[in-house]
C-alpha positions in Angstrom: 0.0 0.0 0.0 1.4 3.3 -0.9 1.4 6.1 1.7 2.2 9.7 0.4 1.2 13.3 0.2 1.0 13.9 4.0 1.9 17.1 5.7 5.0 16.3 7.9 7.6 13.5 8.2 6.3 12.7 11.7 2.8 12.1 10.4 4.3 10.1 7.6 6.3 7.9 10.0 3.4 7.5 12.4 0.8 6.7 9.8 3.2 4.4 8.0 3.7 2.4 11.2 0.0 2.1 11.7 -0.8 1.3 8.1 2.1 -1.0 7.3 2.8 -2.6 10.7 0.1 -2.5 13.3 -2.9 -3.2 11.1 -1.4 -5.2 8.3 -2.2 -8.9 9.0 -4.4 -8.8 5.9 -2.7 -8.5 2.5 -4.3 -5.9 0.3 -4.1 -6.6 -3.4 -2.9 -3.7 -5.6 -5.5 -2.1 -7.8 -5.0 -3.4 -11.3 -4.1 -0.9 -14.0 -7.1 -0.1 -16.3 -7.1 -2.0 -19.6 -6.3 0.4 -22.4 -8.5 0.0 -25.4 -6.6 -1.0 -28.6 -6.4 2.0 -30.9 -6.0 1.0 -34.6 -3.1 2.6 -36.3 -4.1 5.6 -38.3 -4.6 5.1 -42.0 -1.8 6.6 -44.0 -3.2 7.9 -47.3 -1.3 7.2 -50.5 0.8 10.0 -51.7 -1.1 12.3 -54.1 -0.5 11.8 -57.8 1.3 14.4 -59.9 1.0 15.3 -63.5 4.7 14.5 -64.0 4.2 10.9 -62.8 2.0 10.2 -65.9 5.0 10.9 -68.2 6.6 7.6 -67.1 3.4 5.5 -66.5 2.0 2.6 -68.5 -0.6 3.5 -71.1 -3.1 1.2 -72.8 -3.5 1.8 -76.6 -7.0 2.8 -77.4 -7.1 2.8 -81.2 -5.4 -0.6 -81.7 -7.4 -3.8 -81.5 -5.0 -5.6 -79.2 -5.3 -2.8 -76.6 -1.7 -3.4 -75.7 -0.1 -1.7 -72.7 3.1 0.3 -73.4 5.6 2.0 -71.2 5.9 5.8 -71.5 9.2 7.6 -71.2 9.1 11.3 -70.7 5.5 11.4 -71.8 6.0 9.4 -75.1 6.2 6.0 -76.5 7.1 5.0 -80.1 7.2 1.8 -82.1 9.3 1.9 -85.3 10.9 4.9 -86.9 9.3 4.9 -90.4 5.8 6.4 -90.2 4.9 4.8 -93.5 5.2 1.2 -92.2 2.3 -0.8 -90.8 3.9 -1.4 -87.4 4.6 2.3 -86.7 2.9 3.8 -83.6 3.4 6.9 -81.5 1.8 8.0 -78.3 2.2 11.3 -76.6 0.8 12.8 -73.4 -0.6 16.3 -74.0 -0.4 19.3 -71.7 -4.0 18.7 -70.6 -4.0 16.9 -67.2 -6.3 17.3 -64.2 -6.2 15.8 -60.7 -9.3 15.2 -58.6 -11.5 12.5 -56.9 -13.6 10.7 -59.5 -14.4 7.5 -57.6 -15.6 9.1 -54.4 -13.0 7.4 -52.2 -11.3 10.6 -51.1 -8.2 9.9 -53.2 -7.5 11.9 -56.3 -7.3 10.3 -59.7 -5.7 11.8 -62.8 -7.5 12.6 -66.1 -5.3 13.4 -69.1 -5.5 13.7 -72.9 -3.3 11.4 -75.0 -2.8 11.4 -78.7 -2.1 8.2 -80.7 -0.7 8.2 -84.3 -0.2 5.2 -86.5 1.3 6.9 -89.5 -0.4 9.3 -91.8 -2.5 12.3 -90.7 -4.7 10.6 -88.2 -4.0 11.8 -84.6 -6.6 10.2 -82.3 -7.3 12.0 -79.0 -8.2 9.9 -75.9 -9.5 11.0 -72.5 -7.6 8.7 -70.1 -8.1 8.2 -66.3 -5.4 6.9 -64.0 -6.2 5.6 -60.5 -3.8 6.0 -57.5 -2.3 2.8 -56.2 0.1 3.4 -53.4 1.0 6.8 -54.8 1.6 5.5 -58.4 -0.6 6.1 -61.4 -2.2 3.0 -62.8 -4.2 3.1 -66.1 -7.9 2.6 -65.5 -9.9 3.6 -68.5 -9.9 5.7 -71.7 -12.5 7.0 -74.2 -11.9 8.3 -77.7 -12.7 12.0 -78.3 -12.1 12.4 -82.1 -9.4 12.3 -84.8 -7.4 15.5 -84.4 -9.6 17.2 -81.8 -8.7 20.7 -80.5 -8.8 20.5 -76.7 -9.8 23.7 -74.9 -9.9 22.5 -71.3 -10.3 19.5 -69.0 -11.1 19.5 -65.2 -12.6 17.3 -62.5 -15.4 18.5 -60.4 -17.9 16.7 -58.1 -16.7 13.3 -59.3 -17.1 14.1 -63.0 -14.6 14.9 -65.7 -15.5 17.9 -67.8 -14.1 18.2 -71.3 -14.4 21.2 -73.7 -13.2 20.3 -77.2 -13.7 21.2 -80.9 -14.4 18.1 -82.9 -15.4 17.3 -86.5 -18.9 18.1 -87.7 -20.5 16.3 -90.6 -18.9 18.4 -93.4 -15.6 19.3 -91.7 -12.4 18.3 -93.5 -10.0 16.1 -91.5 -7.6 18.9 -90.9 -10.1 21.4 -89.5 -12.7 20.5 -86.9 -15.3 23.2 -86.2 -17.9 21.6 -83.9 -17.8 23.1 -80.4 -18.6 20.4 -77.8 -18.7 19.9 -74.1 -18.8 16.5 -72.3 -19.2 15.3 -68.8 -17.9 11.8 -67.9 -18.3 9.5 -64.8 -16.8 6.1 -64.1 -19.3 3.2 -64.4 -17.7 -0.1 -63.5 -14.3 1.6 -63.9 -15.2 2.6 -67.5 -15.7 6.2 -68.7 -19.3 7.0 -69.5 -20.6 10.2 -71.1 -23.5 11.5 -69.0 -23.9 14.9 -70.7 -23.0 16.2 -74.1 -23.6 19.5 -75.8 -22.8 20.9 -79.3 -23.0 24.4 -80.8 -24.9 25.4 -83.9 -23.0 27.3 -86.7 -24.2 30.6 -85.2 -22.9 29.7 -81.7 -26.1 28.6 -79.9 -25.6 25.7 -77.5 -27.8 22.7 -78.1 -28.4 20.9 -74.7 -30.7 18.6 -72.9 -31.4 18.7 -69.1 -33.3 16.0 -67.3 -35.1 17.8 -64.4 -36.6 14.7 -62.9 -36.2 12.0 -61.6 -33.0 12.7 -59.7 -29.9 10.5 -59.9 -30.3 7.4 -57.8 -34.1 7.4 -57.7 -35.8 4.0 -57.2 -38.3 3.2 -59.9 -40.6 0.3 -60.8 -42.6 -0.5 -63.9 -42.5 3.0 -65.4 -40.5 6.2 -64.9 -41.9 9.7 -65.5 -39.1 11.7 -67.1 -39.3 15.5 -67.3 -36.8 17.9 -68.8 -35.9 20.8 -71.1 -34.1 21.4 -74.4 -32.4 24.6 -75.3 -33.2 24.1 -79.0 -36.2 22.0 -80.1 -35.0 19.0 -82.2 -36.0 18.0 -85.7 -39.7 17.3 -85.8 -39.8 17.8 -82.0 -38.5 14.2 -81.4 -35.9 13.1 -79.0 -34.9 9.5 -78.3 -34.4 7.6 -75.0 -32.0 4.7 -74.5 -31.8 2.5 -71.4 -28.6 0.6 -70.6 -27.4 -1.5 -67.6 -24.0 -0.8 -66.0 -22.4 -3.4 -68.3 -23.5 -1.3 -71.3 -26.2 -3.7 -72.5 -29.1 -1.9 -74.2 -32.4 -2.6 -72.4 -34.8 -0.2 -74.0 -35.3 2.4 -76.7 -38.1 4.7 -77.7 -39.2 8.2 -78.7 -39.6 11.3 -76.5 -41.8 14.2 -77.7 -40.8 17.8 -77.2 -43.3 20.6 -76.8 -42.0 23.9 -78.2 -43.6 27.1 -79.4 -41.7 27.2 -82.6 -39.1 25.4 -84.7 -35.7 25.6 -82.9 -37.1 27.3 -79.9 -36.5 26.1 -76.3 -38.9 23.3 -75.3 -39.9 20.8 -72.6 -40.6 17.1 -72.5 -42.6 14.9 -70.2 -42.5 11.2 -71.0 -43.7 8.1 -69.2 -41.1 5.4 -70.1 -41.8 1.7 -69.6 -39.3 -0.5 -67.7 -41.1 -3.8 -68.2 -38.8 -6.8 -68.4 -35.9 -5.2 -66.5 -35.1 -7.3 -63.5 -35.5 -5.9 -60.0 -32.4 -4.4 -58.3 -30.9 -3.5 -61.7 -29.1 -0.2 -61.9 -29.8 1.4 -65.2 -28.6 4.4 -67.1 -31.4 6.3 -68.9 -30.1 8.6 -71.7 -32.1 11.2 -73.6 -30.6 12.0 -77.0 -31.1 14.6 -79.7 -29.9 12.8 -82.9 -29.0 14.4 -86.1 -31.5 13.8 -88.9 -28.6 14.0 -91.4 -26.3 11.3 -90.1 -27.6 10.0 -86.8 -24.8 11.6 -84.7 -25.6 12.8 -81.2 -26.2 16.6 -81.0 -27.1 16.6 -77.3 -27.4 14.1 -74.5 -28.2 14.0 -70.8 -28.4 10.9 -68.6 -29.6 9.8 -65.2 -28.8 6.7 -63.1 -31.8 4.9 -61.7 -32.5 1.7 -59.6 -35.3 -0.6 -60.7 -37.1 -2.1 -57.8 
């Protein structure tokens, strides 16, 4: 038994004699130390990626059928020296790189524009995403933009990749794209998926679609009521809807009618879309398209993710 913090040495001696001699036939067990809870070691986040790291990362070819992975050196990779031969290939990382969290795990990924050339004039632009594995960039997914696109900007915001680029319209020569576009991408099953797309008319008006309801992540059953707006009414006031699962399988297609006061004016749509035959607990991507009457290309697109119950 410990005896301390008394006023004088005499009192200490006296009380020690009483406590430790005169009245100590019974052994008093010491009070056990309290058990300290086990505290898990703090998680150490992976070091952040940098744009310079991409210059010496691996890159997966997007325009070649074998989708081979190649090792970049100082932002480039080349196979062969004669651009007129069939085996020639050249890859270069552009100046357009953005860092930000795309997967929602609190760790930044990297989005970058690469160009692939296989001889000749073709120079295919790809949006590419790298994930962060222990502080190193690892190729995750890519999506083609166009042959010889002009990139204006790229950035990551709220888990989406925003791309502003000039691409080829129907009558543009290969050298000179003129179609102003914007795109927003998300990752679906680690693959880049366009969820919004706009184009500009020759006089600079933006052609866009906005789904106002339902909201992303809404649970739906046999039907879904879709409401939205268009900045420019489509040809014959008809849009199209497409339904896909997360693996990219098409599950449905149909028309969407636009109400607008005049040809080419802003308009609205409200369509009850059937979901019959889609299994319960399936996550679907519902896309609304404005398709060109001339060549079937997409002029505008918006998408929403829904859960069939």
